[in-house]
C-alpha positions as CSV (number, residue, x, y, z in Angstrom):
1,M,-8.2,56.1,-15.0
2,C,-4.7,54.7,-15.0
3,V,-5.1,51.1,-13.7
4,K,-2.2,50.1,-11.4
5,V,-3.5,46.7,-10.4
6,S,-6.0,44.3,-12.0
7,V,-7.6,42.0,-9.5
8,I,-8.8,38.8,-11.2
9,I,-11.4,36.6,-9.4
10,P,-13.0,33.4,-10.7
11,V,-16.5,33.1,-9.1
12,Y,-18.4,29.9,-8.7
13,N,-21.3,29.4,-6.2
14,V,-19.9,31.5,-3.4
15,E,-22.9,33.6,-2.5
16,D,-22.3,33.3,1.2
17,Y,-18.8,34.8,1.1
18,L,-18.7,36.9,-2.1
19,K,-19.8,40.2,-0.4
20,D,-17.1,40.0,2.2
21,C,-14.6,39.5,-0.6
22,L,-15.8,42.4,-2.7
23,N,-16.2,44.8,0.3
24,S,-12.6,44.2,1.4
25,L,-11.4,45.0,-2.1
26,L,-13.5,48.0,-2.9
27,S,-12.4,49.6,0.4
28,Q,-8.7,49.4,-0.5
29,T,-6.4,52.4,0.3
30,L,-5.2,52.2,-3.3
31,Q,-7.8,53.7,-5.7
32,E,-6.4,53.0,-9.1
33,F,-7.4,49.3,-9.6
34,E,-10.0,47.2,-11.3
35,V,-11.7,44.0,-10.2
36,I,-12.4,41.5,-13.0
37,C,-14.9,38.9,-11.8
38,V,-15.5,35.9,-14.1
39,D,-18.6,34.0,-13.2
40,D,-17.9,30.3,-14.0
41,G,-21.5,29.2,-14.5
42,S,-22.7,29.7,-10.9
43,T,-26.1,28.1,-10.1
44,D,-26.6,30.2,-6.9
45,M,-27.0,34.0,-6.5
46,S,-23.3,34.8,-7.1
47,L,-23.9,36.4,-10.5
48,D,-26.6,38.6,-9.2
49,I,-24.4,39.8,-6.4
50,L,-21.6,40.6,-9.0
51,H,-24.0,42.7,-11.1
52,E,-25.3,44.5,-7.9
53,Y,-21.7,45.5,-7.1
54,K,-20.9,46.5,-10.7
55,E,-23.8,49.0,-10.5
56,K,-22.3,50.5,-7.4
57,D,-18.6,50.7,-8.5
58,S,-17.2,51.4,-12.0
59,R,-14.0,49.5,-11.1
60,M,-16.0,46.3,-11.2
61,I,-16.0,44.3,-14.4
62,V,-18.2,41.2,-14.7
63,L,-17.7,38.4,-17.2
64,H,-19.7,35.2,-17.5
65,Q,-18.9,31.7,-19.0
66,Q,-20.2,28.2,-18.8
67,N,-18.6,26.2,-16.1
68,Q,-15.0,25.6,-17.4
69,F,-13.2,26.0,-14.1
70,A,-10.9,28.7,-12.6
71,G,-8.0,28.4,-15.1
72,V,-10.1,29.3,-18.1
73,A,-11.8,32.1,-16.1
74,R,-8.4,33.6,-15.2
75,N,-7.1,33.4,-18.7
76,K,-10.2,35.2,-20.0
77,A,-9.6,38.0,-17.5
78,I,-5.9,38.3,-18.4
79,D,-6.8,39.1,-22.0
80,I,-8.7,42.2,-20.9
81,A,-6.8,43.3,-17.8
82,R,-5.3,46.8,-17.9
83,G,-3.3,46.9,-14.7
84,E,0.5,47.0,-14.4
85,Y,0.2,44.1,-12.0
86,L,-2.1,41.2,-11.9
87,L,-3.4,39.7,-8.7
88,F,-5.3,36.4,-8.8
89,L,-7.6,36.0,-5.7
90,D,-10.4,33.6,-4.6
91,A,-13.9,34.7,-4.2
92,D,-14.4,33.2,-0.8
93,D,-11.5,35.0,0.9
94,F,-11.1,38.6,2.2
95,F,-8.2,40.9,2.3
96,E,-6.4,43.6,4.3
97,K,-7.2,47.2,3.2
98,D,-3.6,48.3,2.4
99,M,-2.9,45.1,0.3
100,L,-3.0,46.6,-3.2
101,E,-1.2,49.8,-2.2
102,K,1.7,48.1,-0.6
103,I,2.0,45.5,-3.4
104,Y,2.1,48.1,-6.1
105,L,4.6,50.3,-4.3
106,R,6.9,47.4,-3.6
107,G,6.7,46.3,-7.2
108,Q,7.5,49.8,-8.5
109,E,10.3,50.3,-6.1
110,T,12.1,47.0,-7.0
111,K,10.9,46.7,-10.7
112,A,9.9,43.2,-9.7
113,Q,8.2,40.7,-12.0
114,I,6.7,38.9,-9.0
115,V,5.8,40.3,-5.6
116,L,5.4,37.7,-2.8
117,F,3.4,38.3,0.4
118,G,2.0,36.2,3.2
119,A,-1.4,34.9,4.2
120,R,-3.2,33.5,7.1
121,Q,-6.1,31.1,7.4
122,Y,-9.5,32.1,8.7
123,H,-11.6,29.1,9.9
124,Q,-15.2,29.6,9.0
125,Q,-16.6,27.5,11.8
126,T,-14.4,28.6,14.7
127,R,-13.9,32.2,13.5
128,E,-10.2,31.8,14.4
129,Y,-7.2,33.1,12.5
130,I,-4.4,30.6,12.0
131,E,-0.8,31.6,11.1
132,V,0.7,29.5,8.3
133,S,4.5,29.8,7.7
134,T,4.5,27.9,4.4
135,Y,2.5,30.6,2.6
136,L,5.7,32.7,2.7
137,R,9.0,31.3,3.9
138,R,10.2,34.5,5.6
139,E,13.2,32.8,7.3
140,K,14.6,32.0,3.9
141,L,14.2,35.5,2.5
142,E,15.7,37.6,5.3
143,G,18.2,40.0,3.8
144,K,17.1,39.4,0.2
145,D,15.2,42.3,-1.4
146,V,15.3,41.0,-5.0
147,F,16.2,37.4,-6.0
148,N,15.6,34.6,-8.5
149,R,16.4,30.9,-9.0
150,H,20.1,31.5,-9.0
151,D,19.9,32.7,-5.4
152,F,17.8,29.8,-4.2
153,P,18.2,26.9,-6.7
154,D,17.0,24.3,-4.1
155,D,14.2,26.5,-2.6
156,I,12.9,28.8,-5.4
157,L,9.8,26.8,-6.0
158,C,9.1,26.3,-2.3
159,L,9.4,29.8,-1.0
160,T,5.7,30.2,-1.2
161,S,2.7,27.9,-1.8
162,P,1.8,27.1,-5.5
163,A,-1.4,29.1,-5.0
164,P,-1.6,32.3,-7.0
165,W,-3.2,34.4,-4.2
166,T,0.1,35.0,-2.4
167,K,1.7,36.7,-5.4
168,A,1.3,39.6,-7.7
169,F,2.6,39.4,-11.3
170,S,3.8,42.1,-13.6
171,K,1.4,42.0,-16.6
172,D,4.3,42.6,-19.0
173,F,6.1,39.6,-17.5
174,V,3.0,37.4,-17.9
175,I,2.4,38.5,-21.5
176,N,6.0,38.4,-22.7
177,E,6.5,34.9,-21.2
178,H,3.2,33.6,-22.5
179,L,2.1,32.4,-19.1
180,R,-1.4,31.0,-18.9
181,F,-3.4,28.9,-16.5
182,Q,-4.3,25.3,-17.4
183,S,-7.9,24.4,-18.2
184,I,-8.1,21.5,-15.9
185,P,-10.7,21.0,-13.0
186,N,-8.2,21.5,-10.2
187,T,-4.5,22.3,-9.6
188,N,-4.9,24.6,-12.6
189,D,-2.8,27.3,-11.0
190,A,0.4,25.2,-10.4
191,F,1.7,25.5,-13.9
192,F,1.3,29.3,-14.0
193,T,2.8,30.1,-10.5
194,I,5.6,27.5,-10.4
195,T,6.7,28.2,-14.0
196,A,6.7,32.0,-13.2
197,M,8.8,31.5,-10.0
198,A,11.3,29.4,-12.0
199,I,11.8,31.8,-14.9
200,A,11.5,35.2,-13.2
201,E,14.6,37.3,-13.0
202,R,13.3,39.7,-10.4
203,I,11.2,38.6,-7.5
204,T,10.6,40.5,-4.3
205,W,8.6,40.1,-1.1
206,I,6.6,41.9,1.6
207,D,6.7,40.8,5.2
208,A,3.0,41.0,5.7
209,D,-0.1,38.8,5.7
210,F,-2.6,40.4,3.2
211,V,-4.9,37.5,2.4
212,N,-7.3,35.9,4.9
213,Y,-7.7,32.4,3.3
214,R,-11.1,31.0,4.4
215,V,-11.0,27.3,5.4
216,G,-13.6,24.9,6.9
217,L,-16.0,25.3,3.9
218,K,-18.2,22.5,2.7
219,N,-18.2,23.1,-1.1
220,N,-15.0,24.7,-2.1
221,T,-12.7,23.6,-5.0
222,Q,-10.6,21.6,-2.6
223,S,-13.5,19.4,-1.5
224,R,-14.5,18.8,-5.1
225,K,-11.1,17.7,-6.3
226,E,-11.9,14.0,-5.6
227,K,-13.9,14.0,-8.8
228,H,-10.7,14.6,-10.8
229,P,-8.0,13.3,-8.4
230,C,-5.1,13.1,-10.9
231,C,-5.1,16.7,-12.2
232,F,-2.0,17.5,-10.2
233,I,0.0,15.0,-12.3
234,D,-1.2,16.9,-15.5
235,A,0.0,20.1,-13.9
236,Y,3.5,18.9,-12.8
237,K,4.1,17.1,-16.1
238,A,3.3,20.3,-17.9
239,I,5.7,22.2,-15.7
240,Y,8.4,19.6,-16.2
241,D,8.1,19.8,-20.0
242,E,8.0,23.6,-19.9
243,L,11.1,23.9,-17.8
244,K,12.9,21.4,-20.1
245,T,11.8,23.4,-23.2
246,R,13.1,26.6,-21.7
247,G,16.4,25.0,-20.9
248,I,16.4,25.7,-17.2
249,Y,15.2,22.4,-15.7
250,T,18.7,21.4,-14.5
251,E,19.0,24.6,-12.5
252,V,15.9,23.9,-10.4
253,E,15.8,20.1,-10.8
254,R,16.2,19.3,-7.1
255,C,13.6,21.8,-6.1
256,F,11.2,20.7,-8.7
257,V,11.4,17.1,-7.5
258,R,10.9,18.3,-4.0
259,V,7.7,20.3,-4.8
260,A,6.3,17.7,-7.1
261,L,6.7,14.9,-4.5
262,S,5.3,17.3,-1.8
263,S,2.2,17.9,-4.0
264,T,1.9,14.2,-4.6
265,V,2.0,13.5,-0.8
266,Y,-0.5,16.3,-0.2
267,C,-3.0,15.0,-2.7
268,L,-2.7,11.4,-1.4
269,K,-3.2,12.5,2.2
270,T,-6.1,14.9,1.5
271,T,-8.0,12.5,-0.8
272,H,-10.3,10.5,1.4
273,H,-12.5,8.8,-1.1
274,E,-11.1,5.3,-1.6
275,E,-11.7,5.1,-5.3
276,A,-10.1,8.5,-6.0
277,K,-7.1,7.5,-4.0
278,K,-6.8,4.3,-6.0
279,Q,-6.9,6.3,-9.2
280,I,-4.0,8.4,-7.9
281,I,-1.9,5.4,-6.8
282,Q,-2.6,3.7,-10.2
283,A,-1.5,6.9,-12.0
284,L,1.8,7.0,-10.2
285,G,2.9,4.0,-12.1
286,E,1.9,5.3,-15.5
287,E,4.1,7.1,-18.0
288,K,2.9,10.6,-17.4
289,Y,4.2,10.5,-13.8
290,T,7.2,8.1,-14.2
291,S,8.6,10.1,-17.1
292,M,9.4,12.9,-14.6
293,H,11.8,10.5,-13.0
294,L,10.9,11.8,-9.5
295,L,11.8,8.5,-7.7
296,E,15.0,7.7,-9.6
297,Y,17.7,9.7,-7.8
298,P,20.0,8.6,-5.0
299,E,18.6,9.2,-1.5
300,S,21.0,12.0,-0.8
301,F,19.4,14.0,-3.7
302,Y,16.1,14.4,-1.9
303,I,15.5,17.4,0.4
304,N,12.5,15.8,2.1
305,I,13.4,12.1,2.2
306,N,10.0,11.3,4.0
307,D,8.1,12.5,0.9
308,Y,10.3,10.3,-1.3
309,Y,9.5,7.1,0.8
310,F,5.9,8.0,1.1
311,V,5.4,8.3,-2.7
312,K,7.7,5.3,-3.4
313,G,5.6,3.3,-1.0
314,Q,2.4,3.8,-2.8
315,K,3.3,1.2,-5.5
316,F,3.7,-1.3,-2.7
317,I,0.4,-0.3,-1.2
318,L,-1.3,-0.6,-4.6
319,K,0.3,-4.1,-5.1
320,Q,-0.9,-5.2,-1.7
321,S,-4.3,-3.7,-2.3
322,Q,-4.6,-5.6,-5.6
323,L,-3.6,-8.8,-4.0
324,L,-6.2,-8.4,-1.3
325,E,-8.8,-7.6,-3.9
326,K,-7.8,-10.7,-5.8
327,N,-8.0,-12.8,-2.7
328,K,-11.6,-11.5,-2.1
329,K,-12.5,-12.8,-5.5
330,I,-11.2,-16.3,-4.9
331,K,-14.1,-18.6,-5.4
332,D,-14.6,-22.3,-4.8
333,C,-15.1,-22.9,-8.5
334,Y,-13.2,-24.8,-11.1
335,Q,-13.7,-27.0,-14.1
336,I,-13.0,-30.7,-14.2
337,I,-11.7,-31.5,-17.7
338,K,-11.1,-35.2,-17.1
339,K,-12.0,-37.4,-14.2
340,A,-10.0,-40.4,-13.1
341,S,-11.6,-43.8,-13.2
342,F,-11.0,-46.6,-10.7
343,T,-11.9,-50.3,-10.5
344,D,-10.5,-50.7,-7.0
345,S,-10.5,-48.5,-3.9
346,C,-8.1,-45.6,-3.9
347,A,-5.4,-45.6,-1.3
348,V,-3.9,-42.1,-1.9
349,S,-5.0,-39.0,-3.7
350,V,-2.0,-37.0,-4.9
351,I,-2.8,-33.3,-5.3
352,I,-0.6,-31.4,-7.7
353,P,-1.1,-27.6,-8.1
354,I,0.4,-26.5,-11.5
355,Y,1.4,-23.0,-12.4
356,N,4.0,-22.2,-15.2
357,V,6.2,-25.2,-14.5
358,E,6.3,-26.7,-18.0
359,K,10.1,-27.0,-17.8
360,Y,9.9,-29.3,-14.8
361,L,6.5,-30.9,-15.0
362,K,7.4,-34.0,-16.9
363,D,9.9,-35.0,-14.3
364,C,7.3,-34.4,-11.6
365,L,4.6,-36.4,-13.3
366,E,6.9,-39.2,-14.2
367,S,7.8,-39.6,-10.5
368,I,4.1,-39.9,-9.6
369,V,2.8,-42.2,-12.3
370,S,5.7,-44.5,-11.7
371,Q,5.0,-45.0,-8.0
372,T,5.1,-48.6,-6.9
373,L,1.8,-47.9,-5.2
374,K,-0.6,-48.2,-8.1
375,N,-4.1,-47.5,-6.7
376,I,-3.6,-43.8,-6.5
377,Q,-5.6,-40.8,-7.8
378,I,-3.5,-38.1,-9.4
379,I,-5.3,-34.7,-9.3
380,C,-3.5,-32.2,-11.5
381,I,-4.9,-28.7,-11.0
382,I,-4.0,-26.1,-13.7
383,D,-4.0,-22.9,-11.7
384,G,-4.3,-20.4,-14.5
385,S,-1.0,-21.4,-16.0
386,L,0.1,-19.3,-18.9
387,D,2.6,-21.8,-20.4
388,H,2.0,-25.3,-22.0
389,S,1.6,-27.1,-18.7
390,I,-1.9,-28.2,-19.5
391,D,-0.8,-29.9,-22.7
392,I,1.8,-31.9,-20.8
393,V,-0.8,-33.0,-18.3
394,K,-3.2,-34.0,-21.1
395,T,-0.5,-36.1,-22.7
396,F,0.0,-38.0,-19.5
397,A,-3.7,-38.4,-18.9
398,K,-4.2,-40.1,-22.2
399,Q,-1.9,-42.9,-21.0
400,D,-3.0,-43.0,-17.4
401,Q,-6.7,-43.3,-16.3
402,R,-5.8,-42.4,-12.7
403,I,-5.3,-38.7,-13.6
404,T,-8.0,-36.1,-12.9
405,I,-7.4,-32.7,-14.7
406,I,-8.9,-29.6,-13.2
407,N,-8.7,-26.1,-14.7
408,Q,-9.3,-22.8,-12.9
409,E,-8.4,-19.2,-12.9
410,N,-5.2,-18.3,-11.1
411,M,-6.1,-18.5,-7.4
412,G,-2.8,-19.4,-5.8
413,L,-1.3,-22.5,-4.1
414,S,-3.7,-22.6,-1.1
415,A,-6.9,-22.4,-3.0
416,T,-5.7,-25.0,-5.4
417,R,-4.8,-27.5,-2.7
418,N,-8.2,-26.9,-1.0
419,H,-9.9,-27.6,-4.3
420,G,-7.9,-30.8,-4.7
421,V,-9.0,-32.0,-1.3
422,K,-12.6,-31.5,-2.4
423,E,-12.1,-33.9,-5.3
424,A,-9.9,-36.4,-3.5
425,I,-11.3,-39.9,-2.9
426,G,-8.3,-41.6,-1.5
427,E,-8.0,-42.9,2.0
428,Y,-4.9,-40.7,2.4
429,V,-4.0,-37.4,0.7
430,Y,-0.5,-36.3,-0.4
431,F,0.3,-32.7,-1.6
432,M,2.9,-32.6,-4.4
433,D,4.5,-29.6,-6.0
434,G,4.7,-29.4,-9.8
435,D,8.4,-28.7,-10.1
436,D,9.6,-31.4,-7.6
437,I,10.2,-35.1,-7.6
438,L,9.0,-37.9,-5.4
439,D,10.9,-41.1,-4.7
440,S,9.1,-44.0,-6.6
441,H,8.6,-46.0,-3.3
442,A,7.4,-43.1,-1.2
443,L,3.7,-43.6,-1.5
444,K,3.7,-47.4,-1.1
445,E,6.0,-47.3,2.0
446,T,4.2,-44.4,3.7
447,Y,0.8,-45.7,2.9
448,E,1.5,-49.2,4.1
449,F,3.1,-47.8,7.3
450,A,0.1,-45.5,7.9
451,S,-2.6,-48.0,7.1
452,S,-1.1,-50.8,9.2
453,N,-0.7,-48.5,12.2
454,H,-4.0,-46.6,11.7
455,L,-2.2,-43.3,11.6
456,D,-3.7,-39.9,11.0
457,S,-0.4,-38.7,9.4
458,V,3.0,-39.9,8.4
459,F,6.0,-37.5,8.3
460,F,9.2,-37.9,6.4
461,D,12.2,-36.0,5.1
462,A,13.5,-34.4,1.9
463,S,16.7,-33.5,0.1
464,C,17.3,-30.5,-2.2
465,F,18.8,-30.3,-5.7
466,S,19.0,-27.7,-8.5
467,D,19.4,-27.7,-12.2
468,D,19.9,-24.0,-12.8
469,I,21.7,-22.9,-9.6
470,D,25.5,-23.5,-9.8
471,S,25.9,-24.8,-6.3
472,L,23.7,-25.1,-3.3
473,D,25.0,-24.4,0.2
474,E,25.3,-27.6,2.2
475,N,22.9,-26.3,4.8
476,L,20.4,-25.6,2.1
477,V,20.7,-29.1,0.6
478,N,20.1,-30.7,4.0
479,Q,17.5,-28.2,5.4
480,Y,14.7,-30.8,5.2
481,H,16.8,-33.7,6.4
482,R,16.3,-34.4,10.1
483,I,19.1,-35.9,12.2
484,G,17.2,-36.3,15.4
485,V,15.9,-39.7,16.7
486,Y,12.1,-39.8,16.8
487,P,9.5,-42.5,17.7
488,N,8.2,-44.5,14.7
489,V,4.6,-44.1,16.2
490,C,3.4,-41.6,18.8
491,T,0.8,-38.9,19.3
492,G,1.0,-35.8,17.1
493,I,1.7,-33.5,20.0
494,E,4.6,-35.7,21.2
495,L,6.2,-35.7,17.8
496,F,5.7,-32.0,17.4
497,Q,7.2,-31.4,20.9
498,R,10.3,-33.6,20.1
499,M,10.9,-32.1,16.7
500,C,10.7,-28.6,18.2
501,E,13.2,-29.5,20.8
502,H,15.7,-30.4,18.1
503,D,14.6,-27.4,16.0
504,E,13.6,-29.8,13.2
505,F,9.9,-29.1,12.7
506,K,9.4,-28.7,9.0
507,A,6.2,-27.0,7.9
508,S,6.2,-28.2,4.2
509,A,2.9,-29.9,3.2
510,C,5.0,-32.1,0.9
511,L,6.6,-33.9,3.8
512,Q,3.5,-35.6,5.1
513,L,0.9,-38.1,4.1
514,M,-2.4,-37.3,5.7
515,K,-5.6,-39.3,6.3
516,R,-8.4,-37.6,4.4
517,E,-10.9,-38.3,7.1
518,H,-8.7,-36.5,9.5
519,I,-8.5,-33.4,7.3
520,L,-12.3,-33.3,6.9
521,K,-13.0,-34.0,10.5
522,H,-10.9,-31.1,11.7
523,Q,-11.8,-28.8,8.7
524,L,-8.1,-28.3,8.0
525,R,-7.7,-25.8,5.1
526,F,-4.8,-23.8,3.7
527,H,-5.3,-20.1,4.2
528,E,-5.9,-18.8,0.7
529,G,-4.0,-15.9,-0.9
530,V,-0.9,-15.9,1.3
531,L,2.7,-17.3,1.4
532,H,3.9,-19.6,4.1
533,E,0.4,-21.2,4.0
534,D,2.0,-24.6,5.1
535,N,2.8,-23.3,8.6
536,A,-0.6,-23.1,10.4
537,F,-1.9,-26.1,8.3
538,T,0.9,-28.4,9.3
539,I,1.1,-27.4,12.9
540,M,-2.7,-27.9,13.4
541,N,-2.5,-31.2,11.5
542,M,0.3,-32.5,13.7
543,I,-1.0,-31.5,17.1
544,L,-4.6,-32.6,16.3
545,S,-3.4,-36.0,15.1
546,K,-4.1,-38.8,17.7
547,K,-1.5,-41.1,16.2
548,V,1.3,-40.2,13.8
549,G,4.3,-41.9,12.4
550,Y,7.8,-40.8,11.2
551,I,10.0,-42.4,8.5
552,H,13.6,-41.3,8.5
553,K,13.9,-41.2,4.7
554,D,14.3,-38.5,2.1
555,Y,11.3,-39.4,-0.1
556,F,10.8,-35.9,-1.4
557,K,13.2,-34.2,-3.7
558,R,12.8,-30.4,-3.6
559,R,14.1,-28.5,-6.6
560,Y,15.7,-25.1,-6.1
561,R,15.3,-22.8,-9.1
562,H,15.6,-19.2,-9.9
563,N,12.5,-17.0,-9.3
564,S,10.6,-19.7,-7.4
565,I,8.7,-19.0,-4.2
566,M,11.6,-20.5,-2.3
567,T,14.3,-18.4,-3.9
568,K,12.6,-15.0,-4.5
569,K,13.7,-12.0,-2.6
570,E,11.9,-11.4,0.6
571,S,9.0,-9.1,0.3
572,F,6.0,-7.9,2.2
573,Q,4.2,-11.0,1.1
574,N,6.5,-13.1,3.2
575,V,5.8,-10.8,6.2
576,Y,2.1,-11.0,5.7
577,G,2.2,-14.8,5.3
578,Y,3.9,-15.3,8.6
579,Y,1.6,-12.8,10.3
580,I,-1.5,-14.6,8.9
581,A,-0.1,-18.0,10.1
582,Y,0.4,-16.5,13.5
583,A,-3.1,-15.0,13.5
584,D,-4.7,-18.3,12.4
585,L,-3.0,-20.2,15.2
586,I,-4.0,-17.6,17.8
587,K,-7.6,-18.2,16.9
588,Q,-7.1,-21.9,17.9
589,I,-6.0,-21.1,21.5
590,S,-9.0,-22.8,22.9
591,V,-7.8,-26.1,21.3
592,F,-4.4,-25.8,23.0
593,E,-6.0,-25.7,26.4
594,N,-6.6,-29.4,26.3
595,Y,-2.8,-30.0,26.5
596,S,-0.5,-29.9,29.5
597,N,1.8,-27.0,30.2
598,E,4.7,-28.9,28.9
599,E,2.9,-29.8,25.7
600,Q,1.7,-26.2,25.2
601,K,5.1,-24.7,25.5
602,P,6.4,-25.7,22.0
603,I,3.1,-24.7,20.4
604,F,3.3,-21.1,21.8
605,D,7.0,-21.0,21.1
606,M,6.3,-21.8,17.5
607,I,3.5,-19.2,17.4
608,L,6.0,-16.7,18.7
609,R,8.5,-17.8,16.1
610,L,6.1,-17.1,13.3
611,L,5.4,-13.6,14.6
612,T,9.2,-13.1,15.1
613,N,9.8,-14.2,11.5
614,A,7.2,-11.6,10.3
615,R,8.8,-8.8,12.4
616,D,12.4,-9.7,11.4
617,I,11.6,-9.8,7.7
618,Y,9.6,-6.6,8.0
619,A,12.6,-4.9,9.7
620,R,14.7,-5.8,6.7
621,L,12.3,-4.4,4.1
622,D,12.9,-1.2,2.2
623,K,11.3,1.7,4.0
624,A,8.9,2.2,1.1
625,E,7.8,-1.4,1.0
626,K,7.1,-1.3,4.7
627,M,4.1,0.9,3.9
628,S,2.4,-2.1,2.3
629,Y,0.4,-2.8,5.5
630,L,-1.6,0.5,4.9
631,A,-3.5,-1.4,2.3
632,L,-5.0,-3.8,4.9
633,D,-8.5,-3.1,6.1
634,L,-8.7,-0.8,9.1
635,H,-8.9,-3.4,11.9
636,E,-6.2,-5.7,10.4
637,M,-4.0,-2.7,9.7
638,Y,-4.0,-1.6,13.4
639,H,-3.5,-5.2,14.5
640,F,-0.6,-5.6,12.2
641,K,0.9,-2.3,13.2
642,I,0.9,-3.2,16.9
643,L,2.2,-6.8,16.4
644,V,4.6,-6.4,13.5
645,A,5.3,-2.8,12.4
646,T,5.7,-1.2,15.8
647,P,9.1,-1.6,17.5
648,G,9.2,-3.1,20.9
649,N,8.1,-6.3,22.5
650,I,4.4,-5.8,22.9
651,K,3.1,-8.8,21.1
652,S,2.5,-10.9,24.2
653,E,0.8,-7.9,25.8
654,L,-1.9,-7.9,23.1
655,I,-2.5,-11.6,23.4
656,L,-2.8,-11.2,27.2
657,K,-5.4,-8.4,26.8
658,Q,-7.5,-10.3,24.3
659,Q,-7.5,-13.4,26.5
660,R,-8.1,-11.7,29.9
661,L,-10.8,-9.4,28.7
662,Q,-12.3,-12.1,26.4
663,I,-13.1,-9.6,23.8
664,T,-12.3,-9.7,20.1
665,F,-10.0,-7.2,18.4
666,D,-12.8,-5.8,16.3
667,E,-15.1,-5.2,19.2
668,K,-12.4,-3.5,21.2
669,Y,-11.4,-1.4,18.3
670,E,-15.0,-0.3,17.6
671,R,-15.4,0.8,21.1
672,G,-12.2,2.9,20.8
673,L,-10.6,1.2,23.8
674,M,-7.9,-1.1,22.4
675,I,-5.0,1.2,21.9
676,K,-5.8,3.4,24.9
677,E,-6.1,0.4,27.3
678,L,-3.0,-1.3,25.9
679,R,-0.9,1.8,26.5
680,Q,-2.5,3.1,29.7
681,E,-3.3,-0.1,31.7
682,N,-0.4,-2.3,30.9
683,K,2.7,-0.2,31.2
684,E,4.0,-2.3,34.1
685,L,3.1,-5.5,32.3
686,R,5.0,-4.3,29.2
687,R,8.1,-3.7,31.2
688,K,8.0,-7.1,32.7
689,L,7.3,-8.9,29.4
690,N,10.2,-7.1,27.7
691,R,12.6,-8.6,30.2
692,L,11.3,-12.2,29.5
693,K,13.0,-14.6,27.2
694,P,10.9,-15.7,24.2
695,S,10.8,-19.3,25.6
696,T,9.2,-18.2,28.8
697,W,6.7,-15.6,27.7
698,I,3.7,-17.9,27.5
699,R,4.2,-19.2,31.0
700,Y,4.0,-15.7,32.3
701,I,0.8,-15.0,30.3
702,K,-0.9,-18.2,31.6
703,R,-0.2,-17.1,35.2
704,H,-1.8,-13.7,34.6
705,I,-4.9,-14.5,32.5
């Protein structure tokens, strides 16, 4: 018999669907064809069914191999196929009766190397047929009987899906071009089909859906891909290299980038196992993927800009995910290398976190050991520093018995300060930064002032300088220098209120001397693992202080330097830090109820400012970096999305709902009510809140709780 079409089918554990597949093929209107089924080590009755059908029909050929996946099975069948055209189908699908006849006739008529046709989905559970336009882009092909990459340079690889079951290939074309499927667990067909579409000189199409692609299955290849999530990268890197070798990459470059990014997005969105998704995101930063340069073109180059931003954003999601994982591992553990010794009582414990500041550390330590107040404890905490900072500290410690040296893994500024408080023995505590300088009289004057007036805290000012930045803007130099007139001694809430009125509240922990008993009594801690950790800490310290003082002097000298926390480019970490500060303060709302309306106003204005800072910085981020919040856990992600990532002024609405209903975010989310209620019950409230000025929003909320 003259074989016109060879149908090649890999078979693996499809006993429930295999008979439908074979029946639809063996009843084709075309008679001159063969069906080559390659059993890929099935553990069910699939192989028995194949032999049963082979006994009934001589056109059936059955091969068997150990489980090596579909690519190897198809290649084995190619080697023995006798048909003029090769058709690669799946064993769990079924087909229209005139499929082979129409494909063969169209191929003969046009002398095509590839014949394209359509498909539709058949949902196994609902028994419904679903039209899918992406299996064959008919709207692009209207009026084109025969075409190739020169006709569609930006679309040639996207005119059909990468799957082989919407295409028939001339066997001569496959053999002459040495086309083979990859022997990888999944995405093993992409190299064959995409390369073929790129190099073929004669491609034609049929306006018909021949394949009924079965979906809604439990154990198909797609559902098993999470065991090998990065195969698509192997596939597209092989295609990239092949097109480069053949010298045609530049002709289809834009389209290749489009389809490679689309496949990346598809794999990310359809991979639901968290570990598998992490493997994919990690692989996007490795050479195999980056060497294709998919994300290195101007934005105008990309046909689907959303795919570009989605893939580009994965590195930010990974970064945020890694930071969150690191934060989870922060432990209250450290090693005391040297402990300070005292003969008298300790007035002030100076806590100095140290991380890679060897260039500036001597100046910092000199300014502390030379303080005119002598009975101080100097706690130097080496926070996983990679430079020679610890050697500098040890040198100072040999000459000064007041120095305690602590060593720990890198845990960040907040955890380091918290560890310092644990080891502090002074009546008061001062937080110093390892690259800054403190006036030699600062501790003596602030301590004597605080002690004589029995203060919980003393606040003062700072000036800024720089060694490696040519010139500092005058506003930058004076940003920590207050010009308002404040009481020498008053309550914390009064000082906070007055400083806020003059817009001169400064959150820096380095601008305050705090009573250690006050810190411990109110369990004040820095939120670990975030930037802008000073904000919530300083606000709570000030408003909880019964008695505070203010000294109008620039005791603290802040150094501006390249690549410091203060001078780095804004990132999602800045957004998240402000968001966390906002969230931490919102948790303390019950504390604020003890104050009058007039006293509460600056507190809530400041809370709103923190949230506004988060929203403003987020709005300025690159679109890809904005995706970082997707790394947050589910509850926090939705909370962040509503408060920060979603346009519109609905932040106060959320606070209102949480207060009025007295229900936590997590509880409300778990009951599936939060988003629904916020959107359906409060439309009128949202409209009213949007018209309010920021300074009046809290009064409105208080009236309606």
